[in-house]
C-alpha positions, 0 to 999 in steps of 0.5 A: 690809695695806699700806694699814693701815701707810700709814693708821697712818703718816699719822695718826701724822704728823698727831699729831706735826705737831699737837704732841700727840706733841712733848714735846721731846727723846726718850730713843730719839732724843736727836740730834733736838731734837723728834720733830716735826722731821726727823732732821738726821743721817739716822740714822733713814732709814738704819735704815729702809732697812736694816730694810726690806731685812732681810725681803727678804734672808732668802731669800738666806741659806743657812739660810732657803733651805730654805723655798724662798721666791722671791728678790726681784729686784734691781730690787725691792730697789732700789725698796725702798731708794729708797722707804724712803729717800724716805718716811722722809726726808720724815717727822718723826723720830717717824713715821720711828721708827715706820716703822723699828720696824714694819720690825723687827717685820716682820723678826722675824715673817718669821724666826719663820714661816720657822723654823716652816716649816723645823721643820714640813718637818723633821718631815715628812721624819722621819715619811716616813723611818720 
């Protein structure tokens, strides 16, 4: 899975760098003059760090403790923050936006699968009581 993300990010980087994706100012990121340029205010890297952490913070929430996922260590959380920051800071804004959006979808996927698991366990508990 991770190799697919890296491959997609690499190809998006090549498209943006070649100018095919550069259409000037973007509606989604108006503070960047060209999606092939880096984010001068580091807004996209900040969102990338936050959205990259969200799926890993789910096991710490009270509601999702029912799923009994293993909690990531502090070192793993720190590595996630550093790697997301280093990778997205060096990429063009368009690729950073892709990275951030894919992290958002990863978070949504984690929430949905955890909710399905909680619902399944709740149903199993109800049938065991009867």
